[in-house]
C-alpha positions in Angstrom: -39.3 -15.2 68.1 -37.1 -16.0 65.2 -37.5 -13.4 62.3 -39.4 -15.4 59.4 -37.4 -15.2 55.6 -39.8 -12.7 54.2 -39.0 -10.5 57.4 -35.0 -10.9 56.9 -35.5 -10.2 52.9 -37.3 -7.1 53.9 -34.8 -5.8 57.0 -31.9 -6.7 54.4 -33.6 -4.4 51.6 -34.0 -1.7 54.0 -30.5 -1.8 54.9 -29.5 -1.7 51.0 -32.3 1.3 50.7 -30.6 3.6 52.7 -27.1 2.3 51.9 -28.4 2.6 47.9 -29.4 6.9 49.0 -26.2 7.5 51.1 -24.2 7.0 47.8 -26.6 8.6 45.0 -27.1 11.6 47.1 -23.8 13.2 47.0 -23.6 12.4 43.3 -26.8 14.1 42.5 -25.2 17.2 44.3 -22.0 16.9 42.2 -24.6 16.7 39.4 -26.7 19.5 40.1 -23.9 21.4 40.9 -22.2 20.2 37.7 -23.7 24.0 35.6 -23.0 26.5 38.0 -19.4 25.9 37.6 -19.4 26.4 33.4 -22.5 29.3 33.9 -19.8 31.2 31.5 -19.7 28.5 29.2 -23.7 27.9 29.3 -23.8 31.9 28.9 -22.7 31.7 25.0 -25.1 28.2 24.4 -28.2 29.4 21.7 -31.3 28.7 23.5 -31.8 25.5 21.1 -29.2 24.3 23.2 -29.7 25.4 26.4 -31.3 22.3 28.2 -29.5 19.9 26.7 -26.1 21.5 27.4 -26.7 21.4 31.8 -27.8 17.8 30.8 -24.7 17.2 28.9 -22.9 19.1 32.0 -24.6 16.9 34.5 -24.1 13.7 32.8 -20.7 14.4 32.3 -20.7 14.8 36.1 -22.1 11.0 36.6 -19.4 9.7 34.7 -16.6 11.2 36.1 -18.1 8.5 38.9 -17.1 4.6 38.9 -21.0 4.1 39.4 -21.1 0.4 38.0 -21.0 -1.8 41.3 -24.3 0.7 42.1 -25.5 0.2 38.6 -26.1 -3.5 39.6 -26.7 -3.1 43.3 -29.9 -1.1 41.9 -31.1 -3.9 39.0 -30.9 -6.3 41.6 -34.0 -4.3 43.6 -35.9 -4.0 40.5 -34.6 -0.2 39.5 -32.9 2.0 36.5 -29.1 0.8 36.6 -28.9 4.6 35.1 -27.6 2.5 31.9 -30.0 4.2 29.6 -30.3 8.2 30.9 -28.0 9.8 28.4 -30.8 12.1 27.1 -32.4 12.7 30.5 -29.6 11.6 33.2 -30.9 14.1 36.3 -34.5 12.6 35.6 -33.9 9.2 35.9 -32.0 9.0 38.8 -34.5 11.6 40.4 -37.1 9.1 39.6 -34.8 6.0 41.4 -34.0 8.0 44.3 -37.8 9.1 44.4 -38.3 5.8 44.9 -35.8 4.7 47.5 -36.7 7.6 49.4 -40.9 6.3 49.4 -38.8 2.3 50.0 -37.2 4.1 52.9 -40.3 5.4 53.8 -39.3 9.3 53.6 -42.5 10.6 53.2 -41.1 13.6 53.7 -39.6 13.6 50.2 -42.1 13.9 48.0 -40.2 15.1 44.8 -36.3 15.5 44.5 -36.5 17.5 41.3 -35.2 20.5 40.2 -36.5 23.5 37.6 -35.4 22.9 34.3 -35.2 19.1 35.3 -35.6 17.5 31.4 -37.6 14.3 31.5 -37.9 11.7 29.7 -40.2 13.0 26.8 -38.3 16.4 26.3 -35.0 14.8 26.6 -36.3 12.4 22.9 -37.7 14.9 22.0 -34.7 17.9 21.7 -32.9 15.3 19.9 -35.2 14.6 17.5 -35.8 17.9 16.8 -32.3 18.5 16.5 -32.0 15.7 14.1 -34.9 17.5 12.1 -32.9 20.8 11.6 -29.4 19.1 10.4 -30.9 16.6 8.3 -34.5 17.3 7.6 -37.9 15.8 8.1 -38.1 12.1 8.5 -38.3 9.5 6.7 -41.6 7.2 7.2 -40.9 4.0 8.7 -37.3 4.7 8.9 -36.0 7.5 11.6 -32.2 7.0 10.9 -31.5 9.4 7.7 -28.7 7.9 4.7 -26.0 10.3 3.4 -24.5 9.7 0.4 -20.8 10.6 -0.6 -20.7 12.0 -4.2 -18.6 10.4 -7.0 -16.8 13.3 -9.7 -19.6 11.8 -12.1 -22.6 13.2 -10.0 -21.6 16.2 -11.5 -22.8 14.9 -15.2 -24.8 12.2 -14.4 -28.5 13.0 -13.7 -29.4 9.5 -13.5 -27.2 8.5 -10.9 -28.3 11.6 -8.9 -31.8 11.0 -8.7 -31.2 7.1 -8.0 -29.5 7.7 -5.3 -32.7 10.3 -4.4 -35.0 7.6 -4.8 -33.7 5.3 -2.8 -33.6 7.1 -0.1 -30.6 9.5 0.5 -31.6 11.9 2.5 -28.6 13.7 2.4 -25.9 14.4 0.2 -22.1 14.7 1.1 -19.7 16.5 -1.2 -15.9 16.4 -0.6 -14.1 19.6 -0.7 -11.4 17.7 -1.2 -12.2 16.5 -4.6 -13.6 18.3 -8.1 -14.2 21.6 -8.0 -17.0 24.8 -7.3 -17.8 24.0 -11.6 -18.2 20.3 -10.3 -20.4 21.5 -7.3 -22.9 23.8 -8.6 -23.4 21.3 -11.0 -24.0 18.1 -8.3 -26.4 20.4 -6.5 -27.7 21.2 -9.4 -28.5 17.4 -10.4 -30.0 17.0 -7.2 -32.7 20.4 -7.2 -33.6 18.4 -10.3 -34.3 15.4 -8.8 -36.0 16.8 -5.6 -38.6 18.2 -8.2 -39.0 15.7 -10.1 -39.2 12.6 -7.4 -41.0 15.3 -4.7 -38.4 14.6 -1.9 -36.3 16.3 -0.7 -32.4 16.2 0.6 -29.9 18.1 2.3 -26.3 19.0 1.0 -23.6 18.5 3.7 -20.1 20.0 2.4 -16.6 18.4 3.5 -13.7 20.7 4.3 -10.9 19.0 3.3 -8.4 20.5 5.9 -4.8 20.2 6.3 -3.6 17.1 4.5 -0.4 15.2 6.1 0.3 12.4 3.6 3.3 10.8 2.5 5.6 12.9 -0.1 6.3 11.7 -3.9 8.2 8.6 -5.2 11.0 8.8 -7.8 9.2 7.1 -10.6 9.4 3.4 -11.3 11.4 2.3 -14.3 9.6 3.2 -17.7 8.0 -0.6 -18.3 5.2 -1.9 -19.8 3.9 -5.2 -18.7 1.7 -7.6 -20.7 0.3 -10.8 -18.9 -2.6 -13.1 -20.6 -5.2 -14.9 -17.9 -4.6 -17.9 -16.7 -5.8 -20.8 -15.1 -4.7 -22.7 -11.9 -2.9 -25.1 -14.1 -1.2 -22.6 -15.9 -3.5 -23.1 -19.2 -4.8 -19.3 -21.5 -8.3 -18.3 -20.6 -7.4 -15.4 -22.0 -5.0 -13.6 -24.3 -3.7 -10.0 -23.1 -5.1 -6.9 -25.0 -3.1 -4.2 -25.8 -4.2 -0.8 -27.5 -1.8 0.5 -30.2 -2.2 3.8 -30.6 -0.4 7.0 -32.0 2.0 8.8 -30.1 -1.2 11.4 -29.0 -4.1 9.4 -28.8 -5.7 8.8 -25.6 -6.1 5.2 -24.2 -9.6 3.9 -23.8 -10.1 3.7 -20.5 -7.4 4.4 -18.1 -6.5 0.8 -17.1 -6.0 -0.3 -20.7 -2.1 -1.4 -21.8 -1.4 0.7 -24.5 1.9 1.0 -27.2 2.0 4.6 -28.3 3.3 3.5 -31.9 3.9 6.2 -35.3 1.0 7.6 -37.2 2.8 5.9 -40.5 3.5 2.4 -38.8 0.2 2.3 -37.5 -1.9 2.8 -40.5 0.3 0.3 -42.1 -0.6 -2.9 -40.2 -3.8 -4.6 -40.7 -6.5 -7.2 -39.0 -4.7 -10.7 -39.3 -0.9 -9.1 -38.5 1.6 -10.8 -36.7 3.9 -7.9 -34.8 7.2 -10.4 -33.8 9.6 -8.6 -31.2 12.0 -9.6 -28.1 11.2 -8.1 -24.6 13.2 -6.8 -22.2 14.2 -10.3 -21.2 15.2 -11.1 -24.7 11.6 -13.2 -24.8 10.3 -13.6 -28.1 6.9 -12.8 -28.6 4.6 -12.3 -30.9 1.6 -9.6 -30.9 -1.4 -10.9 -33.1 -3.6 -7.2 -34.8 -7.4 -8.2 -34.2 -8.9 -5.0 -35.0 -8.6 -1.5 -36.4 -10.5 1.3 -35.1 -9.8 5.1 -36.8 -7.4 5.6 -33.1 -5.8 2.5 -33.5 -5.5 -0.6 -33.1 -6.2 -4.1 -30.5 -3.4 -6.5 -30.9 -3.6 -9.9 -28.7 -0.6 -11.6 -27.4 -0.8 -15.8 -25.6 2.4 -14.9 -23.1 3.8 -12.4 -20.4 6.1 -9.7 -21.7 7.8 -6.7 -20.8 8.4 -3.5 -22.9 10.8 -0.9 -22.2 12.7 1.7 -24.6 14.3 1.3 -27.4 12.7 -2.9 -28.3 11.6 -2.9 -31.7 8.4 -4.4 -33.5 8.5 -5.3 -37.1 5.7 -7.1 -39.2 5.9 -10.6 -39.6 5.1 -10.3 -43.1 7.7 -7.3 -43.5 11.0 -7.3 -41.1 11.7 -3.8 -42.8 8.5 -2.1 -41.7 9.7 -1.4 -37.7 8.8 1.0 -35.0 11.4 1.5 -31.8 9.0 2.2 -28.9 10.5 5.1 -27.0 7.2 6.4 -25.3 7.4 4.0 -22.2 5.7 6.0 -19.4 7.2 5.4 -15.8 5.6 2.9 -13.6 4.7 4.0 -10.3 7.3 3.6 -7.5 6.6 2.4 -4.3 8.5 0.6 -0.9 8.2 -2.6 0.4 8.6 -2.8 3.9 9.1 -5.3 6.6 8.5 -5.9 10.5 12.4 -4.4 11.5 13.0 -2.4 8.3 14.2 1.6 9.2 12.4 4.2 6.8 13.4 7.9 7.4 11.0 10.8 7.0 12.0 13.6 5.5 11.2 17.2 5.8 10.9 18.1 2.4 9.1 17.3 -0.6 12.4 15.9 -2.4 11.3 12.6 -4.0 11.5 9.4 -2.0 12.9 6.6 -3.0 13.3 2.6 -1.8 16.3 1.1 -0.1 19.3 0.4 -1.8 20.6 -3.3 -1.3 23.9 -4.7 -2.0 23.9 -8.0 -4.3 23.7 -10.0 -1.7 20.4 -8.6 -0.6 21.9 -6.2 2.3 20.1 -2.9 2.8 23.1 0.1 1.8 20.9 3.0 2.4 17.2 3.6 4.0 14.1 3.7 2.1 13.5 7.2 1.9 10.0 9.3 1.8 9.2 13.0 2.0 5.8 14.9 4.2 3.6 17.2 2.6 3.7 19.0 6.5 6.8 18.5 7.8 5.9 20.7 10.5 4.5 18.5 12.7 7.7 16.9 13.9 8.3 19.9 15.7 6.1 18.1 18.5 6.9 14.8 17.6 9.2 13.1 20.3 11.0 9.9 20.2 8.9 6.8 20.9 5.8 8.0 19.6 3.7 6.2 17.4 3.5 7.3 13.2 1.1 5.5 11.2 1.2 5.5 7.2 -1.8 4.0 4.9 -4.8 4.4 7.0 -3.0 2.3 9.6 -1.5 -0.6 7.1 2.1 0.0 8.5 2.4 0.9 12.0 6.3 2.5 12.9 7.9 4.0 16.1 9.8 7.3 15.5 13.5 6.3 17.3 15.2 9.4 15.7 13.8 13.1 15.4 16.8 15.5 13.1 15.9 18.4 11.4 16.2 17.4 7.9 14.1 13.9 9.1 13.0 11.4 10.9 14.4 7.3 11.6 11.0 5.0 11.8 11.4 1.3 13.4 9.0 -0.5 11.6 6.7 -2.8 13.9 3.7 -3.2 12.2 2.4 -4.7 9.2 1.8 -7.5 7.2 4.7 -10.3 8.0 5.1 -10.7 4.1 5.9 -6.8 3.6 3.3 -3.8 2.6 4.1 -1.2 -0.2 4.1 2.4 1.0 3.3 5.3 -1.8 2.9 8.0 -2.1 0.1 9.8 -1.1 -0.6 8.4 1.4 -2.3 9.3 5.0 -0.3 9.7 7.6 -1.3 9.3 11.8 0.7 11.0 14.2 -1.8 9.6 16.9 0.7 10.1 20.3 1.9 14.0 18.7 0.2 17.0 20.4 0.5 18.4 16.7 -0.4 22.4 16.5 -2.1 21.9 13.2 -5.1 24.1 12.7 -8.6 22.4 11.8 -8.6 24.9 8.2 -6.3 25.8 5.2 -6.3 28.7 3.5 -7.7 26.8 0.8 -10.5 24.8 3.3 -11.1 29.2 3.8 -11.4 29.9 0.1 -14.0 26.6 -0.2 -16.5 28.2 2.3 -17.1 31.0 0.1 -18.9 28.4 -2.2 -20.3 26.4 0.8 -21.8 29.3 2.8 -24.0 29.4 0.0 -25.0 26.4 -1.0 -24.6 23.9 1.5 -27.0 23.1 4.7 -23.9 22.1 7.0 -20.5 22.0 6.6 -17.9 19.2 8.2 -15.1 20.5 9.8 -12.5 17.9 9.2 -9.6 17.3 11.9 -11.5 19.2 14.7 -9.5 18.7 18.0 -9.9 21.9 19.4 -13.0 24.6 20.8 -10.3 27.1 19.4 -10.9 25.1 16.1 -14.9 25.3 16.2 -14.3 28.8 16.8 -12.4 29.9 14.2 -15.1 27.9 11.5 -17.4 30.1 13.7 -16.1 33.5 13.1 -14.9 32.7 9.2 -19.0 32.1 8.5 -20.3 34.7 9.8 -17.5 36.9 7.7 -19.5 35.4 4.7 -22.5 37.2 5.9 -26.2 35.5 6.0 -27.4 32.4 7.4 -24.4 29.9 8.3 -25.0 26.7 7.9 -25.5 23.9 10.7 -21.8 22.8 11.7 -20.8 19.3 11.8 -17.6 18.2 14.3 -16.1 14.7 12.1 -14.2 13.6 14.9 -10.7 11.2 13.8 -8.2 11.8 16.0 -7.4 11.2 19.3 -7.0 14.6 20.3 -10.7 15.2 19.0 -12.0 12.4 21.4 -9.8 13.9 24.3 -12.0 17.2 23.4 -15.1 16.2 22.2 -17.3 17.8 25.3 -15.4 21.0 25.0 -15.5 21.2 21.2 -19.8 20.5 22.1 -20.2 23.5 23.9 -18.3 25.5 21.6 -20.1 24.1 18.4 -23.8 24.7 20.7 -23.7 28.3 20.1 -25.2 28.1 16.9 -28.4 27.0 16.1 -27.6 23.4 14.9 -25.2 21.4 15.0 -23.9 17.7 14.5 -21.0 15.2 15.2 -19.2 12.7 13.0 -18.0 9.8 13.4 -15.0 8.9 10.8 -14.1 5.9 12.1 -11.1 4.7 9.4 -8.9 7.7 10.9 -9.8 7.3 14.4 -9.6 3.3 14.5 -5.6 4.3 13.1 -5.5 7.4 15.8 -6.8 5.3 19.0 -6.3 1.8 18.0 -8.6 -0.7 15.8 -9.2 -3.0 19.2 -10.4 0.7 20.9 -12.9 1.9 18.5 -16.2 -0.1 19.1 -15.4 1.6 22.5 -14.8 5.3 21.2 -17.1 5.2 19.2 -19.8 4.0 21.9 -18.3 7.0 24.3 -19.1 9.0 21.0 -22.8 8.1 21.6 -23.7 8.8 25.1 -21.6 12.0 24.4 -23.5 13.5 21.8 -27.1 11.8 23.2 -26.9 13.4 26.8 -26.3 16.9 24.6 -29.1 16.2 21.9 -26.3 16.5 19.0 -26.8 13.7 16.1 -24.4 11.6 15.4 -23.2 10.5 11.6 -22.1 7.0 11.8 -19.3 7.6 8.7 -16.5 4.9 6.9 -16.8 1.9 5.5 -20.0 1.3 5.8 -21.1 -1.6 3.4 -18.1 -0.6 1.2 -17.1 -4.4 0.1 -21.1 -4.1 -1.3 -20.6 -0.3 -2.6 -17.0 -0.9 -4.4 -17.2 -4.8 -5.1 -21.3 -5.8 -5.5 -21.2 -8.0 -2.4 -21.6 -7.6 1.2 -19.3 -9.3 4.0 -21.2 -10.2 7.2 -19.3 -8.3 9.0 -20.1 -5.0 7.1 -24.3 -6.0 7.0 -24.2 -6.3 11.4 -21.9 -3.1 11.4 -24.8 -1.4 9.2 -27.3 -2.9 11.6 -25.2 -1.4 14.9 -25.2 2.2 12.8 -28.6 2.5 13.3 -27.6 4.0 17.0 -26.9 7.0 15.6 -29.2 9.4 13.5 -27.5 9.1 9.9 -25.6 6.6 8.6 -23.1 7.8 5.6 -22.2 5.9 2.4 -19.0 6.5 0.3 -18.9 6.3 -3.4 -18.6 3.5 -5.4 -19.7 1.8 -8.7 -22.2 -0.4 -6.7 -23.3 2.1 -4.5 -27.3 2.4 -5.3 -26.8 -1.5 -4.4 -25.5 -0.7 -0.9 -28.4 2.0 -0.7 -31.4 -0.6 -1.1 -29.5 -3.1 1.5 -29.1 0.1 4.0 -32.7 0.8 3.9 -33.7 -1.9 4.2 -31.8 -2.8 7.3 -31.9 0.3 9.0 -35.8 -0.1 8.7 -36.3 -3.6 10.0 -33.7 -2.7 13.2 -35.7 0.1 13.9 -38.5 -2.4 15.1 -35.8 -3.8 17.5 -33.9 -0.8 18.8 -34.0 2.4 19.8 -30.6 3.8 21.1 -29.4 1.3 23.4 -32.9 0.4 24.0 -34.6 -2.6 23.3 -37.6 -2.9 21.8 -39.7 -5.8 22.4 -41.9 -5.9 19.5 -43.7 -9.7 19.5 -41.2 -12.2 18.9 -42.6 -14.8 16.3 -40.1 -18.1 17.9 -42.3 -17.1 21.2 -45.3 -18.7 19.4 -43.3 -22.4 19.9 -45.5 -25.3 21.1 -44.1 -26.1 24.5 -46.8 -29.1 24.9 -45.4 -32.2 25.5 -45.7 -34.3 22.3 -47.1 -37.4 22.8 
């Protein structure tokens, strides 16, 4: 008698169950054995992280397998595909195996779990506890914390710090690459005042500067002041150029002010309404009209563009003999214009660099040249490896490495060209650099950080030895050491993340920051989304909280209006335990927007799990219309 369709399905299911059991059982055996292979590392882990370190090792053993086909087959029969198992990986696999044994009618198996196997609730609880240790108590209706990088103004502007705290700042971040211990202390003092006033707590995180691999200085540009009025698209005048005329010793009202230094005697003789005549660097005749006088200088306006250089003579229209010669025109900042195909010499010293020299026909005679702040990095470099400048705006290949310089061929930048200036970042993603994560300055800064911060961020963490050295320096300071946050911003740091995590877990509290700016340059912008996902997975398996950092709502914080992509990116930050905002004139507004986004996302998603709250769209009337 032929089998019924239902019986055929049952037989196929039975064969599939047996096949899945035969494939998953050896994977589980490797996972269970993994902690024993790293027992010496586990012995050094702090008690807070013992179960977490074992879960991390279980997870790494699982992820060494290619299980995508298995995942699809498990999902097809309605079982967990192991895709959300990070915080309790062995418990998830054991649950799947237990169901498969029951489907196979193997009554001899009642439980496949092992001792110390974290269950679902324990895994999530450990991550929550570690997050609270690092960032402080959770805010009602928003589980993800918010961190804000302090501008220099936070040292003197108490209202700014209070506004940030009032908008929901959970962590104050102080970047030790800027300001000094006096300013840092003033920022923290303002925070403590704000905490008392608002009845809120806020952690202090301090970021070590780390080794600054940057371009060296450039020769100064020409001494010239350019003044340019504002015009519409048709060239009609909208607003004249404003120029600040001041004595040689007086400071301009702001760094952005176009300022002309003149003698005190000449300045005192001019009046509102006077016309000042001159011929600019091109011989064009121009007129400045004095519009206002103050105690420290006078404001003048010009309706046409002009270029002023040393030697130009200013004289009053009413008295041509009353004149002054410009002498103290500051040099402009120089830059190197680079286009794809150009050569660039990176020297191993701090001698000022310069743009390329050209003949009368525009042909390059000598290539552009620029120095490097840490020339020793090129000792580890090889021809053919890539090099990037200025946050990835300019990319090239090292063609030739010589004792005194490196020849770089530019391969990546805008076709119209990109300007390279001094003090811009350099990335060598393919070079196995042997730079220590901490400089002498960092070790000196740690004396202040250890006393005043709840956590210290280790920039350019690349190896477990970098983490060990930070532990050692903090131990020398005595007392309760601040928590350690590993900033993952290099390809090498990403590759060594599991090893660094096990080392960081020797302390009772630690975290990870995804420094997405440098990481994008190091790993490639096209890989950033993949890399940050992998960091989130690994850290969740270790129950270590993550900070989602770099350029979150950057346009909003700096210019007052976000882009659509920024809003989506900020929402993705909900996958982490903390989201960091950088400084900007509109950072308080950015705080409000981020707070709203994180609160809303909490109703929709928890880590990788979609939360199926009531969906208003589902109330659509399905009945046919008459």
